[in-house]
PLY file of the C-alpha trace (Angstrom):
ply
format ascii 1.0
element vertex 327
property float x
property float y
property float z
element edge 326
property int vertex1
property int vertex2
end_header
-0.44 0.14 0.15
0.99 3.52 -0.88
1.49 6.46 1.35
-0.67 9.42 -0.65
0.56 12.79 0.06
-2.21 15.14 -0.96
-0.73 18.59 -2.30
-3.06 21.55 -1.86
-2.21 25.27 -3.37
-3.17 28.57 -2.67
-6.32 28.32 -4.93
-7.44 25.05 -3.20
-6.89 25.75 0.44
-9.21 29.22 0.04
-11.68 27.13 -1.94
-11.87 24.83 1.28
-12.22 27.65 3.78
-8.68 28.30 4.76
-8.86 31.98 4.28
-12.27 32.22 6.67
-11.63 33.68 10.22
-14.71 32.57 11.60
-13.92 29.01 10.95
-10.09 30.18 11.74
-11.22 31.46 15.41
-13.61 28.12 16.11
-9.95 26.38 15.44
-8.10 28.47 17.88
-10.71 27.93 20.60
-11.06 24.40 20.12
-6.99 24.17 20.44
-6.81 26.52 23.37
-9.22 23.73 25.24
-6.83 21.15 24.02
-3.67 22.92 25.29
-5.09 23.06 28.82
-5.61 19.60 28.83
-2.40 18.69 27.40
-3.51 17.22 24.13
-1.50 20.15 21.96
2.70 20.01 21.82
4.39 22.84 20.68
8.37 22.74 20.80
10.58 25.76 19.96
11.17 26.60 16.67
14.39 26.20 15.08
15.85 28.52 12.08
18.59 28.73 9.56
20.00 31.43 7.84
19.59 31.96 4.02
22.15 32.77 1.37
20.47 36.45 1.13
20.85 39.72 3.86
18.29 39.09 6.56
17.19 35.86 5.24
15.99 32.87 7.07
13.82 29.69 7.53
11.65 28.78 10.20
10.64 25.05 11.19
7.44 25.37 13.33
6.55 21.75 14.85
3.17 20.68 16.94
1.28 18.13 17.63
-2.71 18.71 18.03
-4.78 16.18 19.65
-8.97 15.90 19.41
-10.57 15.67 16.58
-7.40 16.89 14.77
-5.09 14.10 15.79
-2.08 15.46 13.68
1.70 16.17 13.71
2.44 18.31 11.62
5.95 20.92 10.57
5.38 24.71 9.41
8.29 25.81 7.20
8.44 29.31 6.37
11.31 31.18 4.25
11.44 34.94 5.53
12.70 36.98 2.17
13.13 40.50 2.90
15.38 41.13 -0.24
14.15 39.02 -3.02
14.21 38.42 -6.46
11.22 38.21 -7.78
7.33 39.13 -6.89
6.34 36.34 -4.58
5.56 37.40 -1.21
8.41 38.04 1.29
7.22 35.22 3.30
6.59 31.57 1.66
4.98 29.37 4.19
4.11 25.57 3.83
2.65 23.33 6.08
3.04 19.37 6.20
0.56 17.32 7.99
1.31 13.51 9.20
-1.51 11.58 10.99
-0.25 11.61 14.41
-1.46 7.86 14.85
0.29 6.26 12.23
2.90 8.76 11.67
1.82 8.47 7.77
2.12 11.80 5.66
-1.20 12.90 4.79
-0.95 16.49 3.21
1.42 19.46 1.87
-0.46 23.01 2.39
0.34 26.35 0.75
0.16 28.12 4.13
0.37 31.84 3.85
-3.49 32.45 4.15
-3.66 29.87 6.90
-1.08 32.07 8.72
-2.85 35.31 8.35
-6.31 33.85 9.07
-5.02 32.53 12.60
-3.77 35.49 13.35
-6.67 37.44 12.63
-8.78 35.38 14.42
-6.65 35.67 17.72
-6.51 39.21 17.08
-10.55 38.98 17.28
-10.39 36.66 20.39
-8.25 39.31 21.99
-10.72 41.94 20.97
-13.59 39.57 22.35
-12.31 38.68 25.74
-9.27 40.74 26.71
-10.90 44.40 25.80
-11.59 46.65 29.01
-14.67 48.05 27.68
-16.75 46.60 24.40
-15.06 47.67 21.14
-16.56 50.22 18.96
-13.90 51.78 17.58
-10.90 50.27 16.12
-7.55 51.98 14.93
-5.59 49.80 12.14
-1.92 50.30 11.68
-0.91 48.90 8.61
-1.88 48.11 4.73
0.09 44.82 4.12
-1.67 41.28 3.95
-1.96 40.97 7.87
-3.58 44.48 8.12
-5.93 43.34 5.18
-6.86 40.36 6.88
-7.42 42.15 10.38
-9.36 44.62 8.10
-11.77 41.34 6.71
-11.84 40.49 10.39
-13.35 43.34 11.37
-15.96 43.43 9.02
-16.46 39.94 9.06
-16.44 39.13 13.03
-17.53 42.74 14.26
-20.23 44.37 12.48
-21.51 46.57 15.39
-18.13 48.59 14.91
-18.94 52.24 14.77
-15.77 53.14 13.31
-12.41 51.62 11.88
-9.67 54.36 11.06
-6.55 52.72 9.06
-2.96 54.70 9.18
0.23 53.52 7.00
3.56 54.62 6.57
2.81 54.97 3.02
-0.71 56.45 1.55
-0.71 54.29 -1.75
-2.23 51.26 -0.29
-4.50 52.86 1.43
-6.66 54.10 -1.85
-7.88 50.79 -2.21
-9.76 50.29 0.96
-13.09 51.60 1.63
-15.24 51.88 4.37
-12.78 52.85 6.50
-11.63 56.21 7.91
-8.23 57.11 6.52
-5.79 58.55 9.29
-2.90 60.32 7.84
-0.59 61.47 11.23
-0.18 58.42 13.59
-0.03 60.81 16.93
-3.19 62.59 16.21
-4.79 59.06 15.38
-3.73 57.62 18.41
-5.17 60.63 20.02
-8.57 59.65 19.19
-10.95 57.94 21.38
-10.18 54.38 19.72
-11.12 51.52 22.06
-8.70 49.36 20.38
-5.71 49.81 18.42
-4.19 46.89 16.06
-0.60 47.20 14.91
-0.05 45.04 11.98
3.26 46.52 10.48
6.62 45.84 9.70
7.85 48.23 11.87
11.55 47.89 12.83
11.57 50.41 15.62
8.53 51.43 17.83
5.72 53.81 16.39
3.63 53.24 19.33
4.82 55.04 22.37
3.57 55.39 26.41
1.44 58.36 24.81
-0.97 55.88 23.21
-1.89 53.83 26.30
-4.93 55.01 28.12
-7.94 53.37 30.16
-10.19 51.31 28.46
-8.00 50.78 25.67
-6.36 47.63 24.58
-3.25 47.58 22.15
-2.88 44.69 20.18
0.69 43.85 18.61
0.88 41.82 15.36
3.87 43.09 14.36
7.59 42.57 15.66
8.57 45.37 17.59
6.11 48.27 16.76
5.27 48.68 20.39
7.89 50.82 22.72
9.04 49.23 26.27
7.59 52.44 27.73
3.93 51.98 26.62
4.33 48.33 27.87
5.39 49.68 31.00
2.46 52.12 30.70
-0.12 49.48 30.53
-1.78 48.36 33.49
-2.31 44.75 32.02
-0.14 42.60 29.84
-1.79 39.27 28.20
0.07 37.17 25.93
-1.47 34.48 23.63
1.44 32.19 25.28
4.61 32.45 27.06
7.22 29.55 25.82
11.19 29.29 25.49
10.16 31.74 22.39
10.62 34.23 24.94
14.49 33.97 24.77
14.92 34.68 21.23
11.55 36.03 19.76
12.18 39.66 18.30
8.88 40.59 19.86
8.90 44.06 21.62
7.63 42.04 24.88
10.20 39.53 24.72
13.12 42.16 23.87
12.24 43.78 27.00
11.96 40.37 28.89
15.66 39.75 27.98
16.40 43.52 28.42
15.51 42.46 32.22
12.48 45.44 32.34
10.10 42.45 32.03
9.20 39.68 34.45
7.45 36.53 33.17
5.14 36.46 36.42
3.56 40.20 35.39
1.91 38.31 32.70
-1.85 38.96 33.86
-3.48 36.05 31.40
-2.70 34.12 28.36
-5.08 32.85 26.03
-5.92 29.96 28.35
-7.12 32.12 31.36
-8.92 34.17 28.72
-11.09 31.37 27.41
-10.89 28.60 30.08
-10.43 30.47 33.09
-13.00 33.48 32.20
-10.04 36.42 33.31
-11.12 39.61 32.20
-9.35 42.75 32.63
-11.41 45.88 34.36
-13.10 48.56 32.72
-10.60 51.26 33.55
-7.53 48.67 32.74
-5.10 49.52 29.62
-4.45 46.56 28.05
-1.63 45.35 26.09
-1.90 42.17 24.27
1.31 40.43 22.49
0.41 37.97 19.81
3.64 35.63 19.16
1.68 33.37 16.87
1.49 29.98 18.14
2.30 26.97 15.54
-0.17 24.38 17.25
-3.05 26.71 15.69
-1.32 26.58 11.99
-1.34 22.79 12.42
-4.79 22.63 13.54
-6.14 24.73 10.67
-4.11 23.06 7.95
-5.63 19.82 9.58
-9.24 21.03 9.43
-8.20 22.05 5.32
-6.94 19.06 4.72
-10.19 16.99 6.28
-11.70 19.15 3.67
-9.85 18.33 0.75
-9.77 14.52 1.75
-13.78 14.72 1.84
-14.11 16.48 -1.57
-11.42 14.41 -3.30
-9.28 18.29 -4.00
-5.56 18.52 -4.29
-2.92 16.59 -6.15
-2.01 12.90 -4.76
1.58 12.20 -4.64
3.17 8.57 -3.94
6.06 9.01 -2.07
6.75 5.63 -0.39
5.97 2.10 -1.78
5.98 -0.05 1.12
9.38 -1.85 0.14
11.78 -2.09 3.15
14.66 -1.09 2.35
18.46 -1.96 4.14
20.20 0.78 6.12
0 1
1 2
2 3
3 4
4 5
5 6
6 7
7 8
8 9
9 10
10 11
11 12
12 13
13 14
14 15
15 16
16 17
17 18
18 19
19 20
20 21
21 22
22 23
23 24
24 25
25 26
26 27
27 28
28 29
29 30
30 31
31 32
32 33
33 34
34 35
35 36
36 37
37 38
38 39
39 40
40 41
41 42
42 43
43 44
44 45
45 46
46 47
47 48
48 49
49 50
50 51
51 52
52 53
53 54
54 55
55 56
56 57
57 58
58 59
59 60
60 61
61 62
62 63
63 64
64 65
65 66
66 67
67 68
68 69
69 70
70 71
71 72
72 73
73 74
74 75
75 76
76 77
77 78
78 79
79 80
80 81
81 82
82 83
83 84
84 85
85 86
86 87
87 88
88 89
89 90
90 91
91 92
92 93
93 94
94 95
95 96
96 97
97 98
98 99
99 100
100 101
101 102
102 103
103 104
104 105
105 106
106 107
107 108
108 109
109 110
110 111
111 112
112 113
113 114
114 115
115 116
116 117
117 118
118 119
119 120
120 121
121 122
122 123
123 124
124 125
125 126
126 127
127 128
128 129
129 130
130 131
131 132
132 133
133 134
134 135
135 136
136 137
137 138
138 139
139 140
140 141
141 142
142 143
143 144
144 145
145 146
146 147
147 148
148 149
149 150
150 151
151 152
152 153
153 154
154 155
155 156
156 157
157 158
158 159
159 160
160 161
161 162
162 163
163 164
164 165
165 166
166 167
167 168
168 169
169 170
170 171
171 172
172 173
173 174
174 175
175 176
176 177
177 178
178 179
179 180
180 181
181 182
182 183
183 184
184 185
185 186
186 187
187 188
188 189
189 190
190 191
191 192
192 193
193 194
194 195
195 196
196 197
197 198
198 199
199 200
200 201
201 202
202 203
203 204
204 205
205 206
206 207
207 208
208 209
209 210
210 211
211 212
212 213
213 214
214 215
215 216
216 217
217 218
218 219
219 220
220 221
221 222
222 223
223 224
224 225
225 226
226 227
227 228
228 229
229 230
230 231
231 232
232 233
233 234
234 235
235 236
236 237
237 238
238 239
239 240
240 241
241 242
242 243
243 244
244 245
245 246
246 247
247 248
248 249
249 250
250 251
251 252
252 253
253 254
254 255
255 256
256 257
257 258
258 259
259 260
260 261
261 262
262 263
263 264
264 265
265 266
266 267
267 268
268 269
269 270
270 271
271 272
272 273
273 274
274 275
275 276
276 277
277 278
278 279
279 280
280 281
281 282
282 283
283 284
284 285
285 286
286 287
287 288
288 289
289 290
290 291
291 292
292 293
293 294
294 295
295 296
296 297
297 298
298 299
299 300
300 301
301 302
302 303
303 304
304 305
305 306
306 307
307 308
308 309
309 310
310 311
311 312
312 313
313 314
314 315
315 316
316 317
317 318
318 319
319 320
320 321
321 322
322 323
323 324
324 325
325 326
């Protein structure tokens, strides 16, 4: 019996709901509960340098139990400088059956990553915001910012205002049903209940002046929020705290390694929010650091792969013949 690997391209992944943020949110919630039960594993990532300036490739393994019952690895090449028009980050996810170990699928997973990232932000807005979110300021206009904008329209139809700021105004011209903000300090001074930072800024663009009672700041990018802003926040919430704190470029973990933040100062993580019911006070100022957990990537990929198997979609490749080989 041959082991067949199902290969799904970007279009097929989208066709099967890979970019549906409402479905991604349900996956995220299911995996959080599995994490609490000890039915999900997420070892630390590994990376190697690419032969191009600032380029790196990352391996992010995980196992997810429950109805997913898979093990997998997300492999992402970050290409800040590239000789083509393809995205700066190219991601593939390999899924194996957790019981037999057989490889089941290989998926293009850029859309999956964007969807799970936006789903986690949605959960933060729902459960970690000090007050009901009515006005949101979105920083950025790239892929993750656009996915977050779609998330806001899909999951928060009651919003009264969505403001968008971007360093370059060119990408903003294509956006609709939003308030274009041209001056970041002035935008941050407006009565937005939530600020979502989805930029590639290498240095902080959100300082302590942006922190105010009743507001949540959700950091999606690497280093957009200053140490001073994190210090000024009354509650710091994370998706999770793990070994990645020792090397991640995220603002909070840089602050931790600099000796300016302690792990015990984390007020809550996703398990505390969803399972334990932790909530901030109405006058808290909340900072939420979204690292991006690969257990979610693997679960989303498994759900899409199950749909592909059910609908007989994708390309099947025979990799192993079952013939025993001597070593």
